[in-house]
TIMI-135598 format. One record per residue (C-alpha): residue in one letter; chain; x negated, y negated, z negated. Coordinates in Angstrom, 1 decimal. Layout:
! residues N
<rest->A, kette->A, xx->X, yy->Y, zz->Z>
...
This chain:
! residues 380
<rest->X, kette->A, xx->-22.8, yy->-13.7, zz->23.6>
<rest->X, kette->A, xx->-20.8, yy->-11.5, zz->21.2>
<rest->X, kette->A, xx->-18.5, yy->-13.4, zz->19.2>
<rest->X, kette->A, xx->-19.1, yy->-12.8, zz->15.6>
<rest->X, kette->A, xx->-16.4, yy->-11.3, zz->13.5>
<rest->X, kette->A, xx->-15.0, yy->-13.6, zz->10.7>
<rest->X, kette->A, xx->-14.2, yy->-12.1, zz->7.1>
<rest->X, kette->A, xx->-10.3, yy->-12.7, zz->7.9>
<rest->X, kette->A, xx->-10.7, yy->-11.0, zz->11.1>
<rest->X, kette->A, xx->-12.6, yy->-7.9, zz->9.4>
<rest->X, kette->A, xx->-9.9, yy->-7.6, zz->6.4>
<rest->X, kette->A, xx->-7.1, yy->-7.3, zz->9.2>
<rest->X, kette->A, xx->-8.7, yy->-4.7, zz->10.9>
<rest->X, kette->A, xx->-9.7, yy->-2.8, zz->8.4>
<rest->X, kette->A, xx->-5.9, yy->-2.9, zz->7.5>
<rest->X, kette->A, xx->-4.5, yy->-1.9, zz->10.6>
<rest->X, kette->A, xx->-7.0, yy->1.1, zz->10.7>
<rest->X, kette->A, xx->-6.0, yy->2.0, zz->7.0>
<rest->X, kette->A, xx->-2.5, yy->1.3, zz->7.9>
<rest->X, kette->A, xx->-3.2, yy->3.6, zz->10.9>
<rest->X, kette->A, xx->-4.7, yy->6.4, zz->8.4>
<rest->X, kette->A, xx->-1.6, yy->6.3, zz->6.5>
<rest->X, kette->A, xx->0.8, yy->6.8, zz->9.2>
<rest->X, kette->A, xx->-0.9, yy->9.6, zz->10.2>
<rest->X, kette->A, xx->-1.2, yy->11.5, zz->6.9>
<rest->X, kette->A, xx->2.4, yy->11.1, zz->6.4>
<rest->X, kette->A, xx->3.6, yy->11.8, zz->9.8>
<rest->X, kette->A, xx->1.9, yy->14.6, zz->10.7>
<rest->X, kette->A, xx->0.9, yy->16.1, zz->7.7>
<rest->X, kette->A, xx->4.4, yy->15.5, zz->5.8>
<rest->X, kette->A, xx->2.7, yy->14.2, zz->2.6>
<rest->X, kette->A, xx->4.9, yy->11.4, zz->1.0>
<rest->X, kette->A, xx->4.1, yy->8.1, zz->1.3>
<rest->X, kette->A, xx->3.9, yy->7.4, zz->-2.7>
<rest->X, kette->A, xx->1.7, yy->10.4, zz->-3.1>
<rest->X, kette->A, xx->-0.8, yy->9.0, zz->-1.0>
<rest->X, kette->A, xx->-0.6, yy->5.2, zz->-1.9>
<rest->X, kette->A, xx->-1.0, yy->6.3, zz->-5.5>
<rest->X, kette->A, xx->-3.9, yy->8.7, zz->-4.9>
<rest->X, kette->A, xx->-5.6, yy->5.7, zz->-2.7>
<rest->X, kette->A, xx->-5.1, yy->3.4, zz->-5.1>
<rest->X, kette->A, xx->-6.6, yy->5.7, zz->-7.9>
<rest->X, kette->A, xx->-9.5, yy->6.1, zz->-5.9>
<rest->X, kette->A, xx->-9.8, yy->2.5, zz->-4.7>
<rest->X, kette->A, xx->-9.8, yy->1.5, zz->-8.5>
<rest->X, kette->A, xx->-12.7, yy->4.1, zz->-9.9>
<rest->X, kette->A, xx->-14.4, yy->2.9, zz->-6.8>
<rest->X, kette->A, xx->-14.3, yy->-0.7, zz->-7.7>
<rest->X, kette->A, xx->-15.1, yy->-0.2, zz->-11.5>
<rest->X, kette->A, xx->-18.2, yy->1.6, zz->-10.2>
<rest->X, kette->A, xx->-19.8, yy->-0.5, zz->-7.6>
<rest->X, kette->A, xx->-18.8, yy->-4.0, zz->-9.5>
<rest->X, kette->A, xx->-19.5, yy->-2.5, zz->-12.9>
<rest->X, kette->A, xx->-16.2, yy->-4.4, zz->-14.1>
<rest->X, kette->A, xx->-16.0, yy->-4.3, zz->-17.6>
<rest->X, kette->A, xx->-12.2, yy->-5.4, zz->-17.5>
<rest->X, kette->A, xx->-8.7, yy->-3.6, zz->-16.7>
<rest->X, kette->A, xx->-8.1, yy->-4.2, zz->-13.2>
<rest->X, kette->A, xx->-5.6, yy->-2.8, zz->-10.2>
<rest->X, kette->A, xx->-5.7, yy->-2.3, zz->-6.7>
<rest->X, kette->A, xx->-2.7, yy->-2.9, zz->-5.0>
<rest->X, kette->A, xx->-2.1, yy->-1.8, zz->-0.9>
<rest->X, kette->A, xx->0.8, yy->-3.6, zz->1.2>
<rest->X, kette->A, xx->2.4, yy->-0.5, zz->2.5>
<rest->X, kette->A, xx->3.5, yy->-3.2, zz->5.6>
<rest->X, kette->A, xx->0.4, yy->-4.2, zz->6.7>
<rest->X, kette->A, xx->-2.2, yy->-1.7, zz->4.6>
<rest->X, kette->A, xx->-4.1, yy->-4.7, zz->3.1>
<rest->X, kette->A, xx->-5.7, yy->-3.8, zz->0.2>
<rest->X, kette->A, xx->-6.4, yy->-6.1, zz->-3.2>
<rest->X, kette->A, xx->-8.2, yy->-5.8, zz->-6.6>
<rest->X, kette->A, xx->-6.7, yy->-7.4, zz->-9.3>
<rest->X, kette->A, xx->-8.0, yy->-8.6, zz->-12.8>
<rest->X, kette->A, xx->-5.4, yy->-7.7, zz->-15.0>
<rest->X, kette->A, xx->-4.7, yy->-9.4, zz->-18.4>
<rest->X, kette->A, xx->-1.9, yy->-7.9, zz->-21.1>
<rest->X, kette->A, xx->0.2, yy->-10.7, zz->-22.8>
<rest->X, kette->A, xx->0.4, yy->-9.1, zz->-26.7>
<rest->X, kette->A, xx->1.5, yy->-10.3, zz->-29.9>
<rest->X, kette->A, xx->-0.3, yy->-12.8, zz->-31.9>
<rest->X, kette->A, xx->-3.7, yy->-11.6, zz->-33.5>
<rest->X, kette->A, xx->-3.0, yy->-11.4, zz->-37.8>
<rest->X, kette->A, xx->-5.3, yy->-10.3, zz->-40.8>
<rest->X, kette->A, xx->-4.1, yy->-6.5, zz->-40.2>
<rest->X, kette->A, xx->-5.7, yy->-6.2, zz->-37.1>
<rest->X, kette->A, xx->-9.2, yy->-7.0, zz->-38.1>
<rest->X, kette->A, xx->-11.5, yy->-4.4, zz->-38.9>
<rest->X, kette->A, xx->-14.8, yy->-4.7, zz->-40.8>
<rest->X, kette->A, xx->-17.5, yy->-2.1, zz->-39.7>
<rest->X, kette->A, xx->-19.0, yy->-0.5, zz->-42.9>
<rest->X, kette->A, xx->-22.5, yy->-0.5, zz->-41.7>
<rest->X, kette->A, xx->-22.9, yy->-3.8, zz->-40.3>
<rest->X, kette->A, xx->-20.2, yy->-6.2, zz->-42.1>
<rest->X, kette->A, xx->-19.2, yy->-7.2, zz->-38.7>
<rest->X, kette->A, xx->-15.2, yy->-8.3, zz->-38.2>
<rest->X, kette->A, xx->-13.5, yy->-6.4, zz->-35.4>
<rest->X, kette->A, xx->-10.6, yy->-7.2, zz->-33.9>
<rest->X, kette->A, xx->-7.8, yy->-4.2, zz->-32.5>
<rest->X, kette->A, xx->-7.3, yy->-6.3, zz->-29.5>
<rest->X, kette->A, xx->-9.5, yy->-6.2, zz->-26.5>
<rest->X, kette->A, xx->-10.6, yy->-10.0, zz->-25.6>
<rest->X, kette->A, xx->-11.4, yy->-9.1, zz->-21.8>
<rest->X, kette->A, xx->-7.7, yy->-7.2, zz->-21.1>
<rest->X, kette->A, xx->-5.3, yy->-9.0, zz->-23.3>
<rest->X, kette->A, xx->-4.0, yy->-12.6, zz->-24.1>
<rest->X, kette->A, xx->-2.1, yy->-13.6, zz->-26.9>
<rest->X, kette->A, xx->1.8, yy->-14.8, zz->-26.6>
<rest->X, kette->A, xx->0.7, yy->-18.0, zz->-27.9>
<rest->X, kette->A, xx->-2.3, yy->-18.8, zz->-25.5>
<rest->X, kette->A, xx->0.1, yy->-17.4, zz->-22.6>
<rest->X, kette->A, xx->2.6, yy->-19.8, zz->-23.1>
<rest->X, kette->A, xx->0.6, yy->-22.3, zz->-22.9>
<rest->X, kette->A, xx->-0.1, yy->-21.5, zz->-19.5>
<rest->X, kette->A, xx->3.7, yy->-20.6, zz->-18.6>
<rest->X, kette->A, xx->6.3, yy->-20.8, zz->-21.3>
<rest->X, kette->A, xx->8.2, yy->-17.6, zz->-19.3>
<rest->X, kette->A, xx->5.6, yy->-15.4, zz->-20.5>
<rest->X, kette->A, xx->6.7, yy->-12.5, zz->-22.7>
<rest->X, kette->A, xx->5.1, yy->-9.7, zz->-24.5>
<rest->X, kette->A, xx->4.0, yy->-6.6, zz->-22.4>
<rest->X, kette->A, xx->4.0, yy->-9.2, zz->-19.0>
<rest->X, kette->A, xx->0.8, yy->-8.8, zz->-17.0>
<rest->X, kette->A, xx->-1.2, yy->-11.6, zz->-15.5>
<rest->X, kette->A, xx->-2.7, yy->-10.6, zz->-12.3>
<rest->X, kette->A, xx->-6.1, yy->-12.5, zz->-10.7>
<rest->X, kette->A, xx->-7.5, yy->-11.4, zz->-7.6>
<rest->X, kette->A, xx->-11.1, yy->-10.3, zz->-7.7>
<rest->X, kette->A, xx->-11.2, yy->-8.7, zz->-4.2>
<rest->X, kette->A, xx->-15.1, yy->-8.0, zz->-3.6>
<rest->X, kette->A, xx->-16.2, yy->-9.8, zz->0.0>
<rest->X, kette->A, xx->-16.9, yy->-6.4, zz->1.2>
<rest->X, kette->A, xx->-14.3, yy->-4.0, zz->-0.4>
<rest->X, kette->A, xx->-12.8, yy->-3.3, zz->2.9>
<rest->X, kette->A, xx->-15.5, yy->-1.3, zz->4.2>
<rest->X, kette->A, xx->-15.6, yy->0.8, zz->0.6>
<rest->X, kette->A, xx->-11.8, yy->1.0, zz->0.9>
<rest->X, kette->A, xx->-11.7, yy->2.6, zz->4.4>
<rest->X, kette->A, xx->-14.3, yy->5.1, zz->3.2>
<rest->X, kette->A, xx->-12.5, yy->6.0, zz->0.0>
<rest->X, kette->A, xx->-9.1, yy->6.0, zz->1.8>
<rest->X, kette->A, xx->-10.7, yy->8.7, zz->4.4>
<rest->X, kette->A, xx->-11.8, yy->10.8, zz->1.6>
<rest->X, kette->A, xx->-8.5, yy->10.6, zz->0.0>
<rest->X, kette->A, xx->-7.0, yy->11.4, zz->3.1>
<rest->X, kette->A, xx->-8.8, yy->14.3, zz->3.7>
<rest->X, kette->A, xx->-8.3, yy->15.4, zz->0.0>
<rest->X, kette->A, xx->-4.5, yy->15.2, zz->0.4>
<rest->X, kette->A, xx->-4.4, yy->17.0, zz->3.6>
<rest->X, kette->A, xx->-6.3, yy->19.9, zz->2.5>
<rest->X, kette->A, xx->-3.8, yy->19.9, zz->-1.0>
<rest->X, kette->A, xx->-1.0, yy->19.4, zz->1.2>
<rest->X, kette->A, xx->-1.9, yy->22.4, zz->3.5>
<rest->X, kette->A, xx->-2.9, yy->24.9, zz->0.4>
<rest->X, kette->A, xx->0.9, yy->23.8, zz->-1.2>
<rest->X, kette->A, xx->2.4, yy->24.7, zz->2.0>
<rest->X, kette->A, xx->0.5, yy->27.9, zz->2.1>
<rest->X, kette->A, xx->1.5, yy->28.7, zz->-1.2>
<rest->X, kette->A, xx->5.1, yy->27.9, zz->-0.8>
<rest->X, kette->A, xx->5.1, yy->30.0, zz->2.3>
<rest->X, kette->A, xx->3.8, yy->33.0, zz->0.2>
<rest->X, kette->A, xx->4.8, yy->32.9, zz->-3.4>
<rest->X, kette->A, xx->7.8, yy->35.0, zz->-3.2>
<rest->X, kette->A, xx->5.7, yy->37.7, zz->-1.1>
<rest->X, kette->A, xx->4.6, yy->39.3, zz->-4.4>
<rest->X, kette->A, xx->5.6, yy->43.2, zz->-4.6>
<rest->X, kette->A, xx->6.4, yy->43.1, zz->-0.7>
<rest->X, kette->A, xx->5.0, yy->44.5, zz->2.4>
<rest->X, kette->A, xx->3.2, yy->42.7, zz->5.1>
<rest->X, kette->A, xx->2.0, yy->43.1, zz->8.4>
<rest->X, kette->A, xx->-1.8, yy->41.5, zz->9.4>
<rest->X, kette->A, xx->-4.8, yy->42.2, zz->11.0>
<rest->X, kette->A, xx->-8.1, yy->43.4, zz->9.6>
<rest->X, kette->A, xx->-10.1, yy->40.1, zz->10.4>
<rest->X, kette->A, xx->-13.3, yy->41.0, zz->8.0>
<rest->X, kette->A, xx->-15.1, yy->43.3, zz->5.8>
<rest->X, kette->A, xx->-17.7, yy->42.9, zz->2.8>
<rest->X, kette->A, xx->-19.3, yy->45.5, zz->0.6>
<rest->X, kette->A, xx->-16.4, yy->45.5, zz->-1.8>
<rest->X, kette->A, xx->-14.1, yy->44.4, zz->0.1>
<rest->X, kette->A, xx->-11.5, yy->44.0, zz->3.5>
<rest->X, kette->A, xx->-9.7, yy->40.7, zz->4.4>
<rest->X, kette->A, xx->-6.5, yy->41.0, zz->6.5>
<rest->X, kette->A, xx->-5.1, yy->38.0, zz->8.3>
<rest->X, kette->A, xx->-1.8, yy->37.4, zz->7.2>
<rest->X, kette->A, xx->-1.2, yy->34.6, zz->9.7>
<rest->X, kette->A, xx->-1.7, yy->31.2, zz->7.6>
<rest->X, kette->A, xx->-3.9, yy->33.2, zz->4.7>
<rest->X, kette->A, xx->-5.7, yy->35.8, zz->4.4>
<rest->X, kette->A, xx->-5.3, yy->38.9, zz->2.0>
<rest->X, kette->A, xx->-8.3, yy->40.4, zz->0.0>
<rest->X, kette->A, xx->-7.7, yy->44.4, zz->0.1>
<rest->X, kette->A, xx->-10.3, yy->45.9, zz->-2.2>
<rest->X, kette->A, xx->-11.8, yy->49.4, zz->-0.8>
<rest->X, kette->A, xx->-10.7, yy->50.6, zz->-4.3>
<rest->X, kette->A, xx->-7.3, yy->50.2, zz->-3.1>
<rest->X, kette->A, xx->-7.2, yy->52.2, zz->-0.1>
<rest->X, kette->A, xx->-5.6, yy->55.5, zz->0.6>
<rest->X, kette->A, xx->-8.4, yy->57.6, zz->-0.1>
<rest->X, kette->A, xx->-10.2, yy->59.2, zz->2.9>
<rest->X, kette->A, xx->-8.7, yy->56.5, zz->5.2>
<rest->X, kette->A, xx->-10.7, yy->54.9, zz->7.7>
<rest->X, kette->A, xx->-10.1, yy->51.1, zz->8.8>
<rest->X, kette->A, xx->-11.4, yy->49.5, zz->12.4>
<rest->X, kette->A, xx->-11.5, yy->45.9, zz->12.5>
<rest->X, kette->A, xx->-9.1, yy->44.3, zz->14.7>
<rest->X, kette->A, xx->-6.7, yy->46.9, zz->13.7>
<rest->X, kette->A, xx->-2.7, yy->46.0, zz->12.8>
<rest->X, kette->A, xx->-2.4, yy->47.3, zz->9.2>
<rest->X, kette->A, xx->0.7, yy->47.0, zz->6.6>
<rest->X, kette->A, xx->-0.3, yy->46.3, zz->2.9>
<rest->X, kette->A, xx->1.4, yy->45.8, zz->-0.2>
<rest->X, kette->A, xx->1.1, yy->42.4, zz->-2.0>
<rest->X, kette->A, xx->0.0, yy->43.0, zz->-6.0>
<rest->X, kette->A, xx->-0.6, yy->39.3, zz->-6.8>
<rest->X, kette->A, xx->-0.4, yy->36.0, zz->-5.6>
<rest->X, kette->A, xx->-2.2, yy->33.5, zz->-7.4>
<rest->X, kette->A, xx->-2.6, yy->29.4, zz->-6.6>
<rest->X, kette->A, xx->-6.5, yy->28.2, zz->-6.9>
<rest->X, kette->A, xx->-8.2, yy->25.2, zz->-5.6>
<rest->X, kette->A, xx->-9.1, yy->26.8, zz->-2.3>
<rest->X, kette->A, xx->-5.6, yy->28.0, zz->-1.6>
<rest->X, kette->A, xx->-3.2, yy->31.0, zz->-2.7>
<rest->X, kette->A, xx->-5.4, yy->34.3, zz->-4.1>
<rest->X, kette->A, xx->-3.6, yy->37.2, zz->-2.1>
<rest->X, kette->A, xx->-4.4, yy->40.6, zz->-3.5>
<rest->X, kette->A, xx->-3.2, yy->43.5, zz->-1.3>
<rest->X, kette->A, xx->-2.9, yy->47.5, zz->-2.1>
<rest->X, kette->A, xx->-2.3, yy->50.6, zz->0.0>
<rest->X, kette->A, xx->-2.9, yy->52.6, zz->-3.0>
<rest->X, kette->A, xx->-0.1, yy->51.6, zz->-5.0>
<rest->X, kette->A, xx->3.0, yy->53.2, zz->-5.5>
<rest->X, kette->A, xx->4.6, yy->50.2, zz->-4.6>
<rest->X, kette->A, xx->3.1, yy->50.7, zz->-1.1>
<rest->X, kette->A, xx->5.5, yy->53.6, zz->-0.8>
<rest->X, kette->A, xx->8.2, yy->52.1, zz->-2.1>
<rest->X, kette->A, xx->8.5, yy->49.3, zz->0.5>
<rest->X, kette->A, xx->7.5, yy->52.0, zz->3.3>
<rest->X, kette->A, xx->11.0, yy->53.5, zz->2.8>
<rest->X, kette->A, xx->13.0, yy->50.3, zz->2.7>
<rest->X, kette->A, xx->10.8, yy->49.0, zz->5.6>
<rest->X, kette->A, xx->11.7, yy->52.2, zz->7.5>
<rest->X, kette->A, xx->15.1, yy->53.3, zz->6.2>
<rest->X, kette->A, xx->18.0, yy->50.7, zz->6.7>
<rest->X, kette->A, xx->20.2, yy->52.6, zz->4.2>
<rest->X, kette->A, xx->18.2, yy->51.0, zz->1.6>
<rest->X, kette->A, xx->18.4, yy->47.2, zz->2.9>
<rest->X, kette->A, xx->22.8, yy->47.5, zz->3.2>
<rest->X, kette->A, xx->22.9, yy->49.3, zz->-0.1>
<rest->X, kette->A, xx->23.9, yy->52.5, zz->1.0>
<rest->X, kette->A, xx->21.2, yy->54.5, zz->-0.5>
<rest->X, kette->A, xx->19.3, yy->53.6, zz->-3.8>
<rest->X, kette->A, xx->15.7, yy->53.9, zz->-4.4>
<rest->X, kette->A, xx->15.4, yy->55.5, zz->-8.0>
<rest->X, kette->A, xx->12.1, yy->55.6, zz->-8.2>
<rest->X, kette->A, xx->8.3, yy->56.3, zz->-7.5>
<rest->X, kette->A, xx->5.7, yy->58.4, zz->-8.5>
<rest->X, kette->A, xx->2.2, yy->58.3, zz->-6.7>
<rest->X, kette->A, xx->-0.9, yy->60.2, zz->-6.5>
<rest->X, kette->A, xx->-2.4, yy->58.5, zz->-3.8>
<rest->X, kette->A, xx->-3.9, yy->60.4, zz->-0.5>
<rest->X, kette->A, xx->-2.5, yy->63.5, zz->-2.4>
<rest->X, kette->A, xx->1.3, yy->63.5, zz->-3.3>
<rest->X, kette->A, xx->3.9, yy->61.2, zz->-3.9>
<rest->X, kette->A, xx->7.5, yy->62.0, zz->-5.3>
<rest->X, kette->A, xx->10.4, yy->59.3, zz->-4.6>
<rest->X, kette->A, xx->13.9, yy->59.8, zz->-6.2>
<rest->X, kette->A, xx->16.7, yy->58.5, zz->-4.1>
<rest->X, kette->A, xx->20.7, yy->59.0, zz->-4.3>
<rest->X, kette->A, xx->23.4, yy->57.2, zz->-2.3>
<rest->X, kette->A, xx->26.5, yy->55.2, zz->-3.2>
<rest->X, kette->A, xx->28.8, yy->56.9, zz->-0.4>
<rest->X, kette->A, xx->29.5, yy->60.4, zz->-1.3>
<rest->X, kette->A, xx->29.7, yy->61.0, zz->2.6>
<rest->X, kette->A, xx->25.9, yy->60.0, zz->3.1>
<rest->X, kette->A, xx->23.2, yy->62.6, zz->2.1>
<rest->X, kette->A, xx->20.4, yy->60.8, zz->0.4>
<rest->X, kette->A, xx->17.7, yy->63.0, zz->1.4>
<rest->X, kette->A, xx->18.9, yy->63.8, zz->5.2>
<rest->X, kette->A, xx->18.8, yy->59.8, zz->5.8>
<rest->X, kette->A, xx->15.4, yy->59.7, zz->4.6>
<rest->X, kette->A, xx->14.3, yy->62.5, zz->6.7>
<rest->X, kette->A, xx->16.0, yy->61.3, zz->9.8>
<rest->X, kette->A, xx->17.3, yy->62.6, zz->13.1>
<rest->X, kette->A, xx->14.5, yy->65.4, zz->14.1>
<rest->X, kette->A, xx->12.5, yy->64.0, zz->11.1>
<rest->X, kette->A, xx->11.6, yy->60.9, zz->12.7>
<rest->X, kette->A, xx->11.8, yy->58.6, zz->9.4>
<rest->X, kette->A, xx->10.2, yy->60.4, zz->7.1>
<rest->X, kette->A, xx->7.4, yy->61.4, zz->9.6>
<rest->X, kette->A, xx->6.6, yy->57.5, zz->10.4>
<rest->X, kette->A, xx->6.0, yy->56.9, zz->6.4>
<rest->X, kette->A, xx->3.7, yy->60.4, zz->6.1>
<rest->X, kette->A, xx->1.6, yy->58.9, zz->9.3>
<rest->X, kette->A, xx->1.7, yy->55.7, zz->7.4>
<rest->X, kette->A, xx->0.3, yy->57.5, zz->4.6>
<rest->X, kette->A, xx->-2.4, yy->59.3, zz->6.3>
<rest->X, kette->A, xx->-0.8, yy->62.6, zz->5.7>
<rest->X, kette->A, xx->0.1, yy->62.2, zz->2.2>
<rest->X, kette->A, xx->2.5, yy->64.7, zz->1.2>
<rest->X, kette->A, xx->6.0, yy->63.0, zz->0.2>
<rest->X, kette->A, xx->8.5, yy->64.8, zz->-1.9>
<rest->X, kette->A, xx->12.1, yy->63.8, zz->-1.4>
<rest->X, kette->A, xx->14.0, yy->64.2, zz->-5.0>
<rest->X, kette->A, xx->17.9, yy->63.8, zz->-5.3>
<rest->X, kette->A, xx->18.6, yy->61.9, zz->-8.3>
<rest->X, kette->A, xx->20.8, yy->62.4, zz->-11.0>
<rest->X, kette->A, xx->22.0, yy->60.9, zz->-14.0>
<rest->X, kette->A, xx->21.8, yy->64.4, zz->-15.7>
<rest->X, kette->A, xx->18.6, yy->64.0, zz->-17.1>
<rest->X, kette->A, xx->18.1, yy->67.9, zz->-17.2>
<rest->X, kette->A, xx->19.0, yy->68.4, zz->-13.5>
<rest->X, kette->A, xx->16.6, yy->65.2, zz->-12.6>
<rest->X, kette->A, xx->13.8, yy->66.6, zz->-13.9>
<rest->X, kette->A, xx->14.6, yy->70.3, zz->-12.5>
<rest->X, kette->A, xx->14.7, yy->68.5, zz->-9.3>
<rest->X, kette->A, xx->11.4, yy->66.4, zz->-9.6>
<rest->X, kette->A, xx->9.8, yy->69.4, zz->-9.9>
<rest->X, kette->A, xx->9.9, yy->70.6, zz->-6.6>
<rest->X, kette->A, xx->9.0, yy->72.5, zz->-4.8>
<rest->X, kette->A, xx->9.7, yy->74.8, zz->-7.5>
<rest->X, kette->A, xx->13.3, yy->76.6, zz->-8.1>
<rest->X, kette->A, xx->15.2, yy->78.2, zz->-10.7>
<rest->X, kette->A, xx->13.8, yy->76.4, zz->-13.6>
<rest->X, kette->A, xx->15.8, yy->76.3, zz->-16.6>
<rest->X, kette->A, xx->15.7, yy->72.7, zz->-18.3>
<rest->X, kette->A, xx->16.6, yy->71.7, zz->-22.1>
<rest->X, kette->A, xx->15.8, yy->67.9, zz->-23.1>
<rest->X, kette->A, xx->14.1, yy->68.8, zz->-27.1>
<rest->X, kette->A, xx->13.8, yy->65.5, zz->-28.3>
<rest->X, kette->A, xx->15.7, yy->62.1, zz->-26.3>
<rest->X, kette->A, xx->14.2, yy->59.6, zz->-28.3>
<rest->X, kette->A, xx->10.5, yy->61.1, zz->-27.5>
<rest->X, kette->A, xx->11.6, yy->61.3, zz->-24.3>
<rest->X, kette->A, xx->10.5, yy->65.2, zz->-24.1>
<rest->X, kette->A, xx->11.8, yy->68.2, zz->-22.1>
<rest->X, kette->A, xx->10.8, yy->72.1, zz->-22.0>
<rest->X, kette->A, xx->11.2, yy->73.6, zz->-18.6>
<rest->X, kette->A, xx->11.3, yy->77.3, zz->-18.3>
<rest->X, kette->A, xx->10.2, yy->79.0, zz->-15.3>
<rest->X, kette->A, xx->9.4, yy->82.4, zz->-13.7>
<rest->X, kette->A, xx->6.1, yy->84.0, zz->-12.7>
<rest->X, kette->A, xx->6.8, yy->82.9, zz->-9.0>
<rest->X, kette->A, xx->7.8, yy->79.2, zz->-10.0>
<rest->X, kette->A, xx->5.2, yy->78.5, zz->-12.7>
<rest->X, kette->A, xx->2.4, yy->77.4, zz->-10.6>
<rest->X, kette->A, xx->4.2, yy->75.6, zz->-8.1>
<rest->X, kette->A, xx->6.1, yy->73.7, zz->-10.9>
<rest->X, kette->A, xx->2.5, yy->72.7, zz->-12.6>
<rest->X, kette->A, xx->1.1, yy->72.3, zz->-8.9>
<rest->X, kette->A, xx->-2.6, yy->72.0, zz->-7.7>
<rest->X, kette->A, xx->-4.8, yy->70.4, zz->-11.0>
<rest->X, kette->A, xx->-1.3, yy->69.6, zz->-12.5>
<rest->X, kette->A, xx->-0.5, yy->67.1, zz->-9.8>
<rest->X, kette->A, xx->3.2, yy->68.1, zz->-9.3>
<rest->X, kette->A, xx->3.9, yy->68.2, zz->-13.1>
<rest->X, kette->A, xx->2.4, yy->65.1, zz->-13.6>
<rest->X, kette->A, xx->3.9, yy->63.3, zz->-10.9>
<rest->X, kette->A, xx->7.6, yy->64.8, zz->-12.2>
<rest->X, kette->A, xx->6.7, yy->63.4, zz->-15.5>
<rest->X, kette->A, xx->6.1, yy->59.9, zz->-14.4>
<rest->X, kette->A, xx->9.2, yy->59.8, zz->-12.2>
<rest->X, kette->A, xx->11.3, yy->61.0, zz->-14.8>
<rest->X, kette->A, xx->9.5, yy->59.2, zz->-17.5>
<rest->X, kette->A, xx->9.8, yy->62.4, zz->-19.6>
<rest->X, kette->A, xx->6.6, yy->64.4, zz->-21.3>
<rest->X, kette->A, xx->7.8, yy->67.9, zz->-19.6>
<rest->X, kette->A, xx->6.3, yy->71.0, zz->-21.6>
<rest->X, kette->A, xx->6.7, yy->74.0, zz->-19.0>
<rest->X, kette->A, xx->6.3, yy->78.0, zz->-20.1>
<rest->X, kette->A, xx->7.4, yy->81.0, zz->-18.3>
<rest->X, kette->A, xx->10.0, yy->83.3, zz->-20.4>
<rest->X, kette->A, xx->7.1, yy->86.0, zz->-21.8>
<rest->X, kette->A, xx->5.4, yy->82.9, zz->-23.7>
<rest->X, kette->A, xx->8.8, yy->81.8, zz->-25.6>
<rest->X, kette->A, xx->8.8, yy->85.4, zz->-26.4>
<rest->X, kette->A, xx->5.5, yy->85.6, zz->-27.7>
<rest->X, kette->A, xx->5.9, yy->82.2, zz->-29.7>
<rest->X, kette->A, xx->9.4, yy->83.8, zz->-31.3>
<rest->X, kette->A, xx->7.4, yy->86.9, zz->-32.0>
<rest->X, kette->A, xx->4.4, yy->85.7, zz->-33.3>
C-alpha cells in the first residue's frame, strides 16, 4: 500500500524542488541569487493575493538555505489616530480615517501587545495556505524561465552593444520578402534588401560581411540592423583589409559613396616615408582588389588628403587633372573649379556622380566651368 505523504513532508519536498531550481538558475545561468529571490517573492505575492483574494498587505519570504516558502500578513505600526486623520465624505457624510485598519496598528495598541514596538515596525503573521507549495513551484518555474530568457537577452545585448558602426562576418540564414537574416553567432542581424549593393545576388548559407548600422535592446533581444550599402561599409572594409590603419600609420580622412557605382576614399599618412595610396593598393594591387571584389566591382578612387582645401578638392575630382581650384566662399563652403575641355567631363562624371562624390568628400559645393565659360560670363 502506498504511503500517504503528510503536509510537512510535501512542504519539504516542494522546498527541495524549489531550492534545486534556484541553484540551477544561479549556477548554470549566472543570474544573481538576490535577483531571482526578489523576482520570485514578488510573483508569489501576486499569486497569493489573486488566489486567496486577500484584502490585506502580505509578503512572501523564502528561506535561502532550505527553500521553504511562507506567506505573512503584514501589519505596520503607525502613530495614534487624531482628528486630522478623519475625512468626511461630502456625498454620504461618512467619516473616513486616513489609516488602513487592515494593514495598520496604532502605537498605543501595539504597546499593549509588546512594549518594545516602535512606529514603523511591522508585525508578521503567517497565513501560508495549505496548498501554497504547489502554487509556489508552478510560479517559481515561470519566474525561472523568465529570468533565464532575460539573462540570455542581456548577455547577448552586452556582447553586441559595442558593435554598432563595426564590420561583422556572418552567414545568410533566412530570407523573406523584404529582408535577409544574417547569423552573427548568438544573434541574428537584419539585412534589408534595400541595403544591398545594387545588383548583387546572395545565396543562403554564404559567408557575408555586413556593417552594423543600429543596435537596439527589445523584449525579444537585440535588434541588429545591418547594411552593405552604407558608406561606413567601405570605411570598415579598408580598416579591416589594410593593417596600417589599425597601427596608426595611415588615417582614413573620409568616404563618399554611391553604392554599386563609385566610392571615393580620402587617405593620409602619419609617416612621410609611407605612401598612403600605394599602401592601400598593396603589392600587385591585392589589397584594393580584395576590397573591390567585396564591393562587387564598384569603382574606388583613392584620394590623397590635404589640409590645403584647394588641393584636396582638385584631388577629389580625380580622375580629372589640370584643374584650377579657388575657394569662393569659405563660410558657405563654396569652390570654383576651372577645367579644360578634355577634363571637364571627367570632373563631372557620368550623370554627375564624380562631382557629387567629390563634393560630399570635401564638404564643399563645387561649381565647375571651363575657361571659355568664364570669358563668356565676363563679356556678357
